[in-house]
The first five atom37 places (N, CA, C, CB, O) and aatype in JSON, in Angstrom:
{
  "aatype": [12, 16, 16, 10, 9, 11, 8, 11, 1, 19, 6, 13, 15, 6, 10, 13, 18, 3, 10, 19, 13, 19, 13, 0, 9, 15, 11, 0, 16, 0, 10, 9, 8, 14, 10, 8, 15, 19, 19, 10, 15, 17, 3, 15, 10, 10, 3, 13, 13, 9, 15, 19, 12, 19, 9, 9, 2, 15, 17, 12, 9, 5, 16, 9, 18, 16, 2, 1],
  "atom_mask": [
    [1, 1, 1, 1, 1],
    [1, 1, 1, 1, 1],
    [1, 1, 1, 1, 1],
    [1, 1, 1, 1, 1],
    [1, 1, 1, 1, 1],
    [1, 1, 1, 1, 1],
    [1, 1, 1, 1, 1],
    [1, 1, 1, 1, 1],
    [1, 1, 1, 1, 1],
    [1, 1, 1, 1, 1],
    [1, 1, 1, 1, 1],
    [1, 1, 1, 1, 1],
    [1, 1, 1, 1, 1],
    [1, 1, 1, 1, 1],
    [1, 1, 1, 1, 1],
    [1, 1, 1, 1, 1],
    [1, 1, 1, 1, 1],
    [1, 1, 1, 1, 1],
    [1, 1, 1, 1, 1],
    [1, 1, 1, 1, 1],
    [1, 1, 1, 1, 1],
    [1, 1, 1, 1, 1],
    [1, 1, 1, 1, 1],
    [1, 1, 1, 1, 1],
    [1, 1, 1, 1, 1],
    [1, 1, 1, 1, 1],
    [1, 1, 1, 1, 1],
    [1, 1, 1, 1, 1],
    [1, 1, 1, 1, 1],
    [1, 1, 1, 1, 1],
    [1, 1, 1, 1, 1],
    [1, 1, 1, 1, 1],
    [1, 1, 1, 1, 1],
    [1, 1, 1, 1, 1],
    [1, 1, 1, 1, 1],
    [1, 1, 1, 1, 1],
    [1, 1, 1, 1, 1],
    [1, 1, 1, 1, 1],
    [1, 1, 1, 1, 1],
    [1, 1, 1, 1, 1],
    [1, 1, 1, 1, 1],
    [1, 1, 1, 1, 1],
    [1, 1, 1, 1, 1],
    [1, 1, 1, 1, 1],
    [1, 1, 1, 1, 1],
    [1, 1, 1, 1, 1],
    [1, 1, 1, 1, 1],
    [1, 1, 1, 1, 1],
    [1, 1, 1, 1, 1],
    [1, 1, 1, 1, 1],
    [1, 1, 1, 1, 1],
    [1, 1, 1, 1, 1],
    [1, 1, 1, 1, 1],
    [1, 1, 1, 1, 1],
    [1, 1, 1, 1, 1],
    [1, 1, 1, 1, 1],
    [1, 1, 1, 1, 1],
    [1, 1, 1, 1, 1],
    [1, 1, 1, 1, 1],
    [1, 1, 1, 1, 1],
    [1, 1, 1, 1, 1],
    [1, 1, 1, 1, 1],
    [1, 1, 1, 1, 1],
    [1, 1, 1, 1, 1],
    [1, 1, 1, 1, 1],
    [1, 1, 1, 1, 1],
    [1, 1, 1, 1, 1],
    [1, 1, 1, 1, 1]
  ],
  "atom_positions": [
    [[5.61, 104.58, 278.69], [5.82, 105.98, 278.41], [6.59, 106.08, 277.09], [6.57, 106.68, 279.57], [7.63, 105.44, 276.91]],
    [[6.1, 106.86, 276.21], [6.78, 107.05, 274.92], [7.39, 108.43, 274.87], [5.8, 106.84, 273.74], [6.82, 109.41, 275.37]],
    [[8.54, 108.49, 274.26], [9.2, 109.78, 274.07], [9.27, 110.06, 272.59], [10.61, 109.8, 274.72], [9.5, 109.17, 271.78]],
    [[9.09, 111.29, 272.26], [9.16, 111.7, 270.87], [10.6, 112.05, 270.52], [8.22, 112.9, 270.59], [11.25, 112.83, 271.21]],
    [[11.07, 111.46, 269.45], [12.43, 111.71, 268.99], [12.33, 112.47, 267.67], [13.24, 110.39, 268.82], [11.7, 112.02, 266.72]],
    [[12.96, 113.61, 267.64], [12.97, 114.38, 266.41], [14.16, 113.94, 265.56], [13.03, 115.91, 266.71], [15.31, 113.98, 266.01]],
    [[13.86, 113.54, 264.36], [14.9, 113.09, 263.45], [15.3, 114.21, 262.5], [14.44, 111.86, 262.66], [14.46, 115.01, 262.07]],
    [[16.57, 114.24, 262.19], [17.06, 115.22, 261.23], [16.75, 114.73, 259.83], [18.59, 115.46, 261.41], [16.95, 113.56, 259.52]],
    [[16.28, 115.6, 259.0], [15.98, 115.22, 257.62], [17.27, 115.1, 256.83], [15.03, 116.25, 256.96], [18.21, 115.86, 257.05]],
    [[17.31, 114.16, 255.93], [18.48, 113.94, 255.09], [18.43, 114.92, 253.93], [18.55, 112.46, 254.58], [17.41, 115.05, 253.25]],
    [[19.55, 115.6, 253.71], [19.62, 116.56, 252.61], [20.2, 115.88, 251.38], [20.47, 117.78, 253.0], [20.85, 114.84, 251.47]],
    [[19.95, 116.49, 250.23], [20.45, 115.93, 248.98], [21.98, 115.95, 248.92], [19.88, 116.68, 247.82], [22.57, 115.09, 248.27]],
    [[22.61, 116.92, 249.57], [24.07, 116.96, 249.56], [24.65, 115.76, 250.31], [24.57, 118.26, 250.2], [25.67, 115.21, 249.9]],
    [[24.0, 115.34, 251.4], [24.46, 114.15, 252.13], [24.34, 112.91, 251.26], [23.66, 113.97, 253.43], [25.24, 112.07, 251.24]],
    [[23.23, 112.78, 250.56], [23.04, 111.62, 249.69], [24.05, 111.63, 248.54], [21.62, 111.6, 249.14], [24.54, 110.58, 248.14]],
    [[24.35, 112.81, 248.03], [25.33, 112.91, 246.95], [26.71, 112.47, 247.43], [25.39, 114.35, 246.42], [27.38, 111.7, 246.75]],
    [[27.13, 112.96, 248.61], [28.44, 112.57, 249.13], [28.49, 111.07, 249.44], [28.77, 113.37, 250.39], [29.53, 110.44, 249.22]],
    [[27.41, 110.5, 249.94], [27.38, 109.05, 250.15], [27.57, 108.3, 248.84], [26.07, 108.64, 250.81], [28.3, 107.32, 248.79]],
    [[26.9, 108.77, 247.8], [27.03, 108.14, 246.5], [28.45, 108.26, 245.96], [26.06, 108.76, 245.52], [28.97, 107.31, 245.36]],
    [[29.08, 109.41, 246.15], [30.46, 109.61, 245.69], [31.4, 108.66, 246.42], [30.9, 111.08, 245.92], [32.29, 108.08, 245.79]],
    [[31.24, 108.5, 247.71], [32.13, 107.61, 248.46], [31.9, 106.14, 248.13], [31.95, 107.83, 249.95], [32.85, 105.36, 248.13]],
    [[30.67, 105.75, 247.84], [30.41, 104.38, 247.4], [31.09, 104.13, 246.05], [28.89, 104.1, 247.3], [31.67, 103.07, 245.83]],
    [[31.02, 105.11, 245.16], [31.69, 104.99, 243.87], [33.2, 104.91, 244.04], [31.32, 106.18, 242.97], [33.86, 104.14, 243.34]],
    [[33.75, 105.68, 244.96], [35.2, 105.65, 245.2], [35.65, 104.3, 245.74], [35.6, 106.76, 246.18], [36.7, 103.8, 245.34]],
    [[34.89, 103.72, 246.63], [35.25, 102.4, 247.15], [35.12, 101.34, 246.06], [34.36, 102.03, 248.36], [35.93, 100.42, 246.0]],
    [[34.12, 101.47, 245.21], [33.99, 100.49, 244.12], [35.15, 100.61, 243.14], [32.67, 100.68, 243.38], [35.59, 99.6, 242.58]],
    [[35.66, 101.81, 242.94], [36.83, 101.98, 242.08], [38.1, 101.5, 242.77], [36.98, 103.44, 241.68], [39.03, 101.06, 242.09]],
    [[38.16, 101.57, 244.09], [39.33, 101.1, 244.83], [39.46, 99.58, 244.75], [39.27, 101.54, 246.29], [40.56, 99.05, 244.87]],
    [[38.35, 98.9, 244.55], [38.43, 97.45, 244.43], [39.16, 97.01, 243.17], [37.04, 96.86, 244.44], [39.58, 95.86, 243.06]],
    [[39.32, 97.91, 242.22], [40.1, 97.59, 241.02], [41.56, 97.33, 241.36], [39.99, 98.72, 239.99], [42.28, 96.71, 240.58]],
    [[42.02, 97.81, 242.51], [43.4, 97.58, 242.93], [43.66, 96.12, 243.27], [43.74, 98.45, 244.11], [44.79, 95.65, 243.15]],
    [[42.63, 95.41, 243.69], [42.83, 94.01, 244.07], [42.13, 93.05, 243.11], [42.34, 93.78, 245.48], [42.13, 91.84, 243.34]],
    [[41.56, 93.57, 242.05], [40.9, 92.69, 241.09], [41.96, 92.08, 240.18], [39.85, 93.47, 240.26], [42.61, 92.79, 239.42]],
    [[42.14, 90.76, 240.25], [43.19, 90.14, 239.43], [42.76, 90.03, 237.96], [43.53, 88.75, 239.97], [41.84, 89.29, 237.63]],
    [[43.44, 90.77, 237.11], [43.11, 90.74, 235.69], [43.85, 89.62, 234.96], [43.44, 92.07, 235.05], [43.29, 88.97, 234.08]],
    [[45.11, 89.4, 235.32], [45.93, 88.45, 234.57], [46.21, 87.17, 235.34], [47.22, 89.1, 234.17], [46.4, 86.12, 234.73]],
    [[46.24, 87.24, 236.63], [46.53, 86.05, 237.43], [45.66, 86.04, 238.67], [48.03, 85.99, 237.81], [45.06, 87.06, 239.04]],
    [[45.59, 84.91, 239.3], [44.77, 84.78, 240.49], [45.53, 85.21, 241.74], [44.29, 83.35, 240.64], [44.92, 85.51, 242.76]],
    [[46.84, 85.26, 241.66], [47.67, 85.59, 242.81], [47.72, 87.11, 242.99], [49.11, 85.01, 242.65], [48.0, 87.85, 242.05]],
    [[47.43, 87.54, 244.21], [47.5, 88.96, 244.54], [48.82, 89.26, 245.23], [46.3, 89.39, 245.43], [49.29, 88.47, 246.05]],
    [[49.4, 90.38, 244.9], [50.64, 90.75, 245.57], [50.32, 91.51, 246.86], [51.54, 91.61, 244.64], [49.25, 92.09, 247.0]],
    [[51.27, 91.49, 247.78], [51.1, 92.21, 249.04], [51.04, 93.71, 248.81], [52.23, 91.88, 250.0], [50.37, 94.43, 249.54]],
    [[51.75, 94.18, 247.78], [51.71, 95.62, 247.47], [50.31, 96.07, 247.06], [52.72, 95.95, 246.37], [49.86, 97.13, 247.47]],
    [[49.64, 95.26, 246.25], [48.29, 95.65, 245.82], [47.31, 95.6, 246.99], [47.81, 94.75, 244.69], [46.42, 96.45, 247.08]],
    [[47.46, 94.62, 247.88], [46.61, 94.57, 249.06], [46.85, 95.76, 249.98], [46.84, 93.27, 249.82], [45.9, 96.34, 250.51]],
    [[48.1, 96.11, 250.18], [48.43, 97.26, 251.02], [47.88, 98.55, 250.41], [49.95, 97.36, 251.21], [47.32, 99.39, 251.12]],
    [[48.04, 98.72, 249.09], [47.48, 99.89, 248.42], [45.97, 99.97, 248.58], [47.85, 99.88, 246.94], [45.41, 101.04, 248.8]],
    [[45.31, 98.81, 248.45], [43.86, 98.76, 248.6], [43.44, 99.16, 250.01], [43.34, 97.37, 248.27], [42.55, 100.0, 250.18]],
    [[44.06, 98.58, 251.03], [43.68, 98.89, 252.4], [43.95, 100.35, 252.76], [44.41, 97.97, 253.36], [43.16, 100.97, 253.46]],
    [[45.06, 100.89, 252.3], [45.35, 102.29, 252.58], [44.34, 103.21, 251.89], [46.79, 102.65, 252.13], [43.86, 104.17, 252.48]],
    [[44.03, 102.91, 250.63], [43.07, 103.76, 249.91], [41.68, 103.67, 250.52], [43.02, 103.36, 248.44], [40.98, 104.68, 250.6]],
    [[41.26, 102.48, 250.95], [39.94, 102.35, 251.59], [39.92, 103.09, 252.93], [39.59, 100.86, 251.8], [38.92, 103.72, 253.27]],
    [[41.0, 103.02, 253.68], [41.05, 103.75, 254.95], [40.98, 105.26, 254.73], [42.32, 103.39, 255.72], [40.32, 105.97, 255.49]],
    [[41.65, 105.76, 253.71], [41.59, 107.2, 253.4], [40.17, 107.59, 252.98], [42.59, 107.56, 252.28], [39.67, 108.63, 253.4]],
    [[39.53, 106.76, 252.16], [38.17, 107.06, 251.71], [37.2, 107.04, 252.89], [37.72, 106.05, 250.63], [36.36, 107.93, 253.0]],
    [[37.3, 106.04, 253.75], [36.4, 105.96, 254.9], [36.65, 107.11, 255.87], [36.56, 104.61, 255.62], [35.7, 107.66, 256.43]],
    [[37.91, 107.48, 256.07], [38.21, 108.61, 256.94], [37.63, 109.9, 256.36], [39.74, 108.75, 257.13], [37.08, 110.72, 257.1]],
    [[37.75, 110.1, 255.06], [37.17, 111.29, 254.42], [35.66, 111.3, 254.58], [37.55, 111.34, 252.93], [35.06, 112.35, 254.83]],
    [[35.04, 110.14, 254.42], [33.59, 110.04, 254.56], [33.16, 110.37, 255.98], [33.11, 108.65, 254.16], [32.16, 111.06, 256.18]],
    [[33.89, 109.89, 256.96], [33.56, 110.18, 258.36], [33.69, 111.67, 258.67], [34.46, 109.37, 259.3], [32.83, 112.24, 259.34]],
    [[34.74, 112.28, 258.18], [34.93, 113.73, 258.39], [33.81, 114.51, 257.74], [36.3, 114.19, 257.84], [33.27, 115.45, 258.33]],
    [[33.45, 114.14, 256.51], [32.36, 114.83, 255.81], [31.04, 114.64, 256.53], [32.25, 114.34, 254.36], [30.24, 115.57, 256.62]],
    [[30.78, 113.45, 257.04], [29.53, 113.18, 257.74], [29.45, 113.99, 259.03], [29.42, 111.68, 258.05], [28.4, 114.56, 259.34]],
    [[30.53, 114.04, 259.78], [30.53, 114.82, 261.02], [30.37, 116.31, 260.72], [31.83, 114.58, 261.82], [29.64, 117.0, 261.43]],
    [[31.02, 116.8, 259.68], [30.91, 118.22, 259.31], [29.49, 118.55, 258.88], [31.88, 118.55, 258.17], [28.97, 119.61, 259.25]],
    [[28.86, 117.67, 258.12], [27.5, 117.93, 257.63], [26.48, 117.89, 258.77], [27.11, 116.91, 256.54], [25.52, 118.66, 258.77]],
    [[26.68, 117.02, 259.75], [25.7, 116.86, 260.82], [25.86, 117.86, 261.95], [25.78, 115.48, 261.37], [25.08, 117.82, 262.91]],
    [[26.82, 118.74, 261.89], [26.96, 119.73, 262.97], [26.06, 120.89, 262.78], [28.36, 120.22, 263.06], [26.06, 121.82, 263.59]]
  ]
}
């Protein structure tokens, strides 16, 4: 027995926000990219993890808001 599943179409605004959040995460990686030395400080790692968590949380909120 097969059931038909209706899928929601993806809007351009959703794709735009996904692109913005991917760009934000790629820019957040600059916090842990060692320019002068190979050793990373704990402060830079903490800043990176906090910024990524904020970005992912924002993305989740935007995704839930858009899909309602």
